[in-house]
N, C-alpha and C positions, 0 to 999 in steps of 0.2 A: 744684313738688316734691310727689310723692304721699306721703301719710303712711303709716306702717306699718300702721295699722288698715285703711285703704282697700286696701292691698295684700293683707292677709290675707282681707278680705271678697271681693275679686276672685278670689283663689285658691280660696276655698271655693266660690264659684259655679261656677267652671270645673270643679272636681272633681265637683260634683253633676251638671253637664251631661255629663261624661265617663262617670260611673257610669250615667247614664240611656241611654247609647249614642251620644252625640254625639262627633264628632271634636274634638280639642283645638284645631286651627287654626280650626275653625268657631266654637267657643265664644269664642276670643280675638278673632276678627274681630267678633263680635257686641258685645263690650265695647269695641271700638276699640283693642285692644292688640296689638302685634306678638308673634308666637309666641316669638321669641328673648328678649324682655323677660320674658315669663311664666316661661320656663325659667330665667332668671337669678334671678327672685324665689323660685322653688322651692328653689334652692340657698342663697341668702342673701337673706332678706327685707330686712335692713338694707343700704342702698346704701353700700358701702365705697369706691366710686370717688371719687377726688379730682379736682376740677376744675382747670383751668389756673390756676397761680399767677403766670403772667407778667403783668406790668403794662405797658400800652402806654407806649412811651418818650415819646410826645407828650402824655401825659395831664397836664391842668392840676393843679397842686398845690391843696391845700385852701385855702391863703391866696388864691390867684388866683381860685378859684371864689367865695370869700366877697366878694372885691372886685367881681366881676361882679354878684353878688346885690345888693350895696350900691348899685351904679350903677343897676341895673334898678328898684330900689324907691325910689330917691331922688326928691325932689320935682321935680328938674329934668328927669329922664328917665322918671319913672313913667307919664306919659301917652303914651309913644311905644313902638312895637314895635321889636324888634331890627333890622329892616330899616332903620329910621330912625336908631336909636341908633348903629349901626356907622359910617355915614358921618359923623355928627356928631362922634363921637370922633376919626375920622380927620382931620377938619378941624382938630382941636385937637392933632394930632400924637400921638394915643394909639391903641394897638391892644391890645385885651384878649382878643379871640377872635372867631370867625366868628358869623354869624347862627345857623347850625345848633347851634353850641356853646351859645349863649345860650338857644335854645329848648329844648335838652336839659336844661340846668340848671333852667329854669323848670318843665319837666315833672316833673323829679325832686322839686322843692320844692312841686309842686302850686300854682304861681303863674301858670299860663297860661290861666286861665279868662276867659271873655268879660266885659269890664268896661265896655264902651260903653253909652250910654243906649239905643242901638238894639237890636233883638232879634238874638240870635245867629243866624247863617246855619243853615238847616235843609235837609237833603236831602229833597226832596219826591218822592214816587213816585205814578205815575198810579193812579187808582181801578181796581180789578180786579173783573171780573164772570165768572161761570161760567154757561154755558147747558146745560141738560139736554134741550132740545127746540127745535123751530123757533119763530121769532117771539118770542124772549126777548131776544136781544142782536143788534142790527144795527150795521153799520159802514158809513160812507159817506165819499166823497171826490170830488174833482174833478180831472180830468187834462186836459192840453192836447192838442188834435189840430191838426196843422199845416194851414194854408191856403195858397192860391197867393200870398198877399201876405206877404212876409217880415216877421216881427214881429207878425203878427195870427194869432189862433188861434180855433178852435171849442173849446167846453168840454163835456166829457162828465161829466155828473153820474151817479153810480152808487151804489146802496144794495145791500148784500149781507147775507145772514143768516149770522152767525158760526157757528152750529151746523151748518147744511147747506151753507154756501158758495154758496147760490143767490143770483143777482142778482134781487132782488125789485122793483127799480125802477131805471130808467135813462132818460136823455134827453140830447140834445146841444143846446146853446144857443150863442148868439153872445156871451154875456157872463156874468159871475159876479155874481149878486145874491141877496139873501136871499128875495126874492119868488118867484123861480124855484125855489129850494130848498124853500120852503114848499109850492109846488104839487106838487113831486115826492113829498115825504113824505106829503102828504095823500092822493094817489092810491095810494101804496104801502100805506098803512094801510087804505084802503078795499078794495083788492084782496085783501089778506091777512086782512081782517076782524079787525083788531087792536082789542082792548078797551083802555080807559083803564088806565094804570099796568101795562101788560103788557110793554112793550118799552123797552129802554135803547138809545139811539142814540148811538154813539161816533163821534167825528170829531176832526180836528186843530183848530187855532185860527185857521183861515182866516176872512176877512171874511164870506162867506156863512154859515158855520157859526155865527158869533156875532152875526149881524145881528139887530136887534130884531124884525123881522118873522118871522124863522125861529124865534126863541126863543118869541115869542108864539104862533105856530102849534103848536109842540111842547107848550106848556102847555095849549092848547085841546084838542089830541088826547090828552093824557094820556101823552105820550111823554117819558121822562126823559133829558135830555141828559147826555153824558159827553164830556170833552175830554182830549186828550193834553197832555203837558207842552210848553211853548214850545220850539221849535227841536229837538224830539226826534221824528224821523220814525218810529222803530220802535215807538212807542206805538200806532200804528194799522197793525199788520202785515198784517192780512187784506186790507184795501183795497189796500195797496201791492203785495202778492203778486198780487192780481187784475189790477192794471194792468200788472204785469210780464208775466204770462201773455198778456195782450191784445196788448201791443206787440211781443212776440217770436213771435207766430204767423206762419207762412209767408204767410197771407192778408193780413197787415197791409200796407196800401199803401206802396209805396216812394216814391211821389210824393204831394204834398200833396192834400188834399181840395179839389175844385173848388168845390163848393157845400155849403150846409148840409144839403140833402136827401141828398146823397151821403154825408155823414158820418153822418146819422141812419140811412140804409139799412144802412151797414156796421156800425154799433153794434147794430142789431137782429139782423143775421145772426150777429154774434159772441155776443150774449147767448143766442140760441137754441142755438147750438153749445155754449156753455159750460154752460148749464143742463141740456141734454138728451143731449149726446154726450160731453162731456169727462169722463174718469175721473180724479177728483181724488185725488192721492196722499195728501192730508192726511186723507181719510175712507175709507181702505182701497179706493181706486180704485172709488168709487161715483159716479154722476153726482149733481150737486147736487139735481136735481129729484127723483130717487128717494129721496134721504135726506130731503128736505124733506117728502115725502109718506109717510114711514115705511116704504118698501119695502126699505130697506137691510138690515134684520135678516134677512129671508127670503133675500135675495141672498147675503149673507155666510154664512148657514147652508148653503146649497146648495154654495157654494165649499168650505166646510169638509168636507162630505160627499164631494165629489169627491177632495179630497186624502187623506181617510181611506181611501177605496176604493183609490186608487192606492198608498198605503203598504201596505195589506193584500195587494195583489197582488205588490208587490216591496219587502218590508221592508228588504232589504239596501241599498237606495238611500237610505235615511234613517238618519243616525247619531243623530238626536235627534227633536224634535217637528216636526210639519209646520208650514207657514206659518201665521202668526197671522192668522186672519180674524175675530177677535172684534169685536163691535160697539163703537164708541167712544161711550160714553154721555155724557161731559162734554167740553165745549170751553171753555177759559178764555181770557179776554182780559186781557192784562197781569197774569197771575198771578205773584205773587212771595212765596216762603216761605209758601205756603198762606194768605196774608192776603187775604181776599176781601171786597169790599163787594158785597152782593147786594141784590136787591129782594124783599122779602117783603110781600105785600099792598100793593105800591106804595110802601113806605117803604124808604129807603136805610139799611142797617145796617152799621156798621164791625165786622168780625169780626177778632179777633186769633188767628192760627194756627188758624183753623177755617174749613172750607169749607162754606158753606150754599148749596145749589142755589137758583136762582131759582124761585119758585113759579109754575107755569103757571096762568093764569086759567081756561082751558078745558081739559078733558081732551084728550089727543092725538087720540083718535078723533073727538071733536066738532070739533076744529080741522080735521081732514082733511075732514070732511063739508062744512064751510063753504067750503073752497077750490074754485076753479074749475079747469078744464082749459085755460084760455086762456094760460097761461104768465105771465111777469112783466109787471108793469104798465109802460106807457110813459106818462110824464106828458103832460099837454096841451101841445100845441105852441104856442109863442108866436112871433109874427112878429118 
């Protein structure tokens, strides 16, 4: 129920906005109020509408409700929840109400708080990070590649940069181990000239991801690990999307890979195509390699100029603005309600309703100078 003072204050703000030239519906939308409601307030600030006086025919009487409260708070049933109390009463030939009714009464009386010695269940959300440039947030995962032996697979390890979507490291192995994952991340960090406390590496909760060897290597390299929630696949969306793109390519083999070398050769061809030719829809149809090297701003600017020139030549063909070719400056991983945990000078900081970009250790131009033109790193092959 909105008080009379709040209504008058809202009407005053709306009148000021209209006096300044704003439309009434825009002002009401800004306050989150329907226009019809404001019009009714202007006629009668006091709400004279009467609510429904009908009483549900199946509503429990006050005496029946008090009996339920007495049972729920009794020493015999005080340690049980309604799901246990209802069948116990039924065994005694007593029916007082459903579980939903008992929970509703408990809520009204504020008696349904957590009382066990254990901690109350809490909904946990994944840590969120935001990247404003390359080599700040990486995501990696492992996917299966079929072999000629049914039930046996090759394993494609792939690391991607969340900001640019570039595959910065990949390799195919015959097994999943933390040692192989540690080799891959080491080579990727060396290839990208990553400094300590510069990169956050996000993954799911797989065995290789949480292996002691892998975690020890991350600590040695100064790479900060981040993990998804258990059994929640969409906490690692960028890697999942990359593997989806890979396995739905027309070039993806219809038959299983015959040898490990065949799988590695195909993975190399895919990575080269993905990084250097694929126009990624999530970054304004720029190739991951161009965005990783900072060329996307110039490319998008030229596209914008082309559209502006076309609109100037035939303005009747556009009813509004031209296509949005603006540069995407920030990419968030598991962003929720603008609550971002970022890394500033290598320290994790929990922020409440505030987005703080990750601090880049090296200026972008210097990072670009350190990069080579050899493409993504392929980890050392192990037999």
